[in-house]
N, C-alpha and C positions, 0 to 999 in steps of 0.2 A: 367439534370445530366446524366452522363454515365450509361447505363443500367448495365454494369458489376460491377460498384461500389455500386449500391443499391441492395445488396444481402440480402435476408430475410432468416435467419437461422431457425427461429421459430416464431410463432405468439401466442403461449399459455403462460399463467402464469404457470410456472413449475419450474424445478430444479434450473435454474440459478437465477431466482428471489427469490426463497426460500433461496438459498445460501447467496445472498446479505442481505436479511432481517435477517437471522440467524447470520451472521457476525456482522451486526450493533447491533442487540439485545444482542448478546453475549458480544461484546465489551462494550456496555452501562452497562450491568449487572456487568461485572468485574470492570469497572471504579467505579461504585456506591459502590461496596463492598470493594474496595481497600482503605487502609488508604491514606489520602491526603498527598502527599509528596512535591508537587510543589506549587509555588505561582500561582495565576490565570493567570498571563502573561506567565509563563513557561508552564502551562498546555495548554493554547491557542496555543503557539508556537509549542509544541509537536504534538498536534492534527492537526493543520493546515498544518504542514510540510508534513504529510502523504497524506492529501487530495491534496495539491498543487503539490507534487511530482507525484502523480498518474495522475493528470490532465496534468501536463507538459509533461510527457513522452508519455501519450496516444495521446496528441495533437502534438507530435513531430514525433514519429516513427510509430504511428498507423493511420496516415493520409497521403494522397499523399504529396510528391512524394514517400515516403518510403512505407506506407500502409502495414505494416508487420503483423498486426492483427486487428481484429474487436472486439469490446466489446458489449456484449448483443445479443439481438435477430436479430439485423439488422446491416448492415454496416454503415448506417447513425445513428445519435444519437436519442434516445428516452428519455422521462422523467426519465425512470428507469435507464438508463445509467448514468445520472447525479446523481441520488440517490446513485448509486453504489460507487461513490467516498467517500461517508461517511464511508464506511467500512474500509477505510485506516486510519482513525483518531485514533482509539485505538492502532493500531500497532506502530505509532510514539510515542504515549504516553507511552505504556508499554515497548517499546524498551529503552527509556530514564529512565523510572521509575525503571526498574530492574538494569540498568547500575549504577544508582546513589544509589539505595538501597543496592546493593551488593558491592558498592564502587570499581568498576572495574577500574583499572588503568594500565598503562604501556603496556607490551606485551600482557596481558590478554585481552585488548580491541580487538586485532586482532582475537583472538579465539571467543570472544563474537560476533563480527560481522559475522564470519563464521557460527556460530550457527544460528544467525538470518537470514542469507542468506538461510540456509537450511529450516527454518520455512517459509520464503517468497516463496521459490520454492514449498513447499508442498501446501501452500494456492493457489498459481497460478495454480499448477497442478490440484488440485480439481476444480478450476475455469474452467479449460479446460474440465475436465470430465463432468461437469454439463452444459456446453455450455455457460459459461460467456465469455470466451475468445476463439477466432477462429483464429488460426495462418494461415498466408498466405505467399506466396512467399518464402517458405523454412525456415521461422522463426521456431526456436526450443526453448524449455524451457531453455536450457543451455545458450542461448543468453541473458537471463535476469540476469545471474550471475554478469557480470560487472556493470550492472545498479544498482543492489541491493548493491553491494560492494561500489560503488560510493555514492549512496544516504545515506546509513547508516553511512559511514565515514563522509560525509558532515553534517548529522544531529548532530552527536557528536561534530564535530569541531565547528559548529555554536552555538550550545547550550552552550558549555563550553566557547566559546569566548564571546558571548552576555551576558550570565548570570554568567560568572566566576564560574560556578559549585556551585552557592549558592542555596542550598536547605534548607528547615527548619531544617534538621538534621545535616547539615554540621558544 
């Protein structure tokens, strides 16, 4: 493999690993504490969407030929990089949970998405600060905005289409 591609950013268990573990634990605690609003299938959909979306984009724009950023301690994947995708599961769940809990409809959905794009950018920015994400080739945090707008819109569209917005409280 090309020497330039196998970059080692770090080899210690430190801030980026703790960040991933804290995000996973925090999400699990919030999920356990929250009243259950969705059917098991809806819950699975919401959680898997976040994981799959993270995997899909990381394995699209974070690998050659684009190679716009690296995840974790190395430019190639480690077991902890795979574990890091679990931290996205609660985001998909709580994104939909609050949307349905607060019965957000119409033009307010756009505002809701913008707020969550902001939350996503903060989470990503902290990920950059702790060394979880390493931007390359001129990639900037702002370039993630259209990705988040697209994914969050798609998450709502598919959820409401597949499940016809049927939640236990509907």
